[in-house]
C-alpha positions as CSV (number, residue, x, y, z in Angstrom):
1,M,27.0,130.1,-161.8
2,L,26.6,133.4,-160.1
3,R,27.2,132.1,-156.6
4,E,30.2,130.2,-157.6
5,R,31.9,132.4,-160.2
6,G,30.4,135.7,-159.8
7,V,32.7,138.8,-159.6
8,V,32.0,141.3,-156.9
9,V,31.9,144.8,-158.2
10,L,30.1,146.5,-155.6
11,G,28.2,145.0,-152.6
12,P,28.1,141.7,-150.9
13,S,29.6,138.4,-152.4
14,P,26.9,136.4,-154.2
15,R,27.9,133.5,-151.7
16,D,26.4,135.8,-149.1
17,L,23.2,136.1,-150.9
18,I,22.5,132.7,-152.9
19,D,22.5,129.4,-151.0
20,P,24.6,126.5,-152.5
21,V,23.1,124.4,-155.1
22,S,23.8,120.7,-154.7
23,P,24.8,118.5,-157.5
24,S,21.6,116.6,-156.9
25,D,19.7,119.7,-157.4
26,L,21.4,120.6,-160.6
27,R,20.9,117.1,-162.0
28,R,17.1,117.2,-161.2
29,T,16.8,120.7,-162.8
30,V,18.6,119.4,-165.9
31,V,16.1,116.4,-166.1
32,G,13.3,118.7,-165.9
33,V,14.4,120.9,-168.6
34,L,15.3,117.9,-170.9
35,Q,11.9,116.4,-170.4
36,E,9.7,119.7,-170.4
37,F,11.7,121.5,-173.4
38,W,13.9,119.3,-175.3
39,A,11.7,116.1,-175.7
40,V,8.9,118.4,-177.2
41,Q,11.6,119.7,-179.7
42,L,12.0,116.3,-181.2
43,D,8.4,116.6,-182.6
44,D,9.0,120.0,-183.9
45,S,10.3,119.5,-187.5
46,K,11.3,123.4,-187.8
47,F,13.1,123.8,-184.6
48,L,16.3,122.4,-185.9
49,Q,16.2,123.6,-189.2
50,P,18.3,127.0,-188.4
51,R,22.0,126.1,-188.2
52,K,22.2,128.5,-185.1
53,Y,19.6,126.4,-183.4
54,Q,21.4,123.2,-184.2
55,A,24.7,124.9,-182.6
56,F,22.4,125.8,-179.6
57,A,21.1,122.3,-179.2
58,V,24.3,120.4,-179.5
59,L,26.0,122.8,-176.9
60,T,23.1,122.5,-174.5
61,M,23.2,118.7,-174.8
62,Y,26.8,118.8,-174.0
63,R,26.2,120.9,-171.1
64,A,23.3,118.7,-169.9
65,L,25.3,115.5,-170.2
66,H,28.3,117.1,-168.3
67,T,26.0,118.3,-165.6
68,L,24.3,114.9,-165.2
69,D,27.8,113.2,-165.2
70,C,29.8,115.5,-163.0
71,G,27.1,117.4,-160.9
72,A,28.3,120.6,-161.9
73,V,27.4,123.4,-164.4
74,V,30.4,124.6,-166.9
75,S,30.5,126.9,-169.8
76,K,29.4,125.7,-173.3
77,P,33.2,125.8,-174.4
78,A,34.0,123.8,-171.5
79,A,31.2,121.4,-171.9
80,A,32.3,120.9,-175.6
81,R,35.9,120.2,-174.5
82,W,34.5,117.6,-172.0
83,A,32.2,116.1,-174.6
84,I,35.3,115.2,-176.9
85,G,36.7,113.1,-174.3
86,A,33.5,111.8,-172.7
87,L,31.1,111.1,-175.3
88,G,33.4,109.8,-178.1
89,E,33.6,110.3,-181.8
90,R,30.1,109.5,-182.8
91,W,28.6,112.6,-181.0
92,T,31.5,115.0,-181.6
93,A,33.5,114.2,-184.7
94,D,31.4,116.5,-187.1
95,D,30.4,119.2,-184.5
96,R,30.5,122.4,-186.3
97,A,29.0,124.0,-183.3
98,R,32.6,123.3,-181.7
99,A,34.8,123.5,-184.6
100,P,33.4,125.6,-187.3
101,G,35.1,125.8,-190.7
102,P,35.3,124.8,-194.3
103,T,36.8,121.3,-193.5
104,A,34.2,120.5,-191.0
105,R,31.5,117.9,-192.2
106,S,27.9,119.3,-192.3
107,P,25.8,117.1,-189.9
108,T,22.2,116.6,-190.7
109,V,19.2,117.6,-188.6
110,S,18.5,113.9,-188.0
111,T,22.1,113.6,-186.5
112,R,21.1,116.7,-184.0
113,R,17.9,114.9,-183.0
114,A,19.8,111.7,-182.3
115,L,22.0,113.5,-180.0
116,I,18.9,115.0,-178.2
117,R,17.4,111.5,-178.0
118,Y,20.7,110.2,-176.7
119,T,20.7,112.7,-174.0
120,L,17.2,112.1,-173.0
121,E,17.7,108.4,-172.7
122,G,20.2,109.1,-170.0
123,V,17.6,110.8,-167.7
């Protein structure tokens, strides 16, 4: 992100200091994080209890799925917009992380775990 979107305030461009990261390297890194961190969270009954961790998990899964699909890293809001079109209503219809408000349905922790499982199945 820094290399591709960094803004120079003073000194050389990040492109002069940081080598490009290939789409395959990005995908490999996402797979590693999913397997090393997120797979473990499925067994932790307390991790997804706080709403803030649910939002974090959902948006992180969207970013991971986007990177696996497109080979690029985008912001969490951009990944959420991508998810609406790419993942379909099953994974995005009740997403309070993306669309908070009194009319949004409140998903269960098991729904969040299901999204993590779905993401892990793709690796």
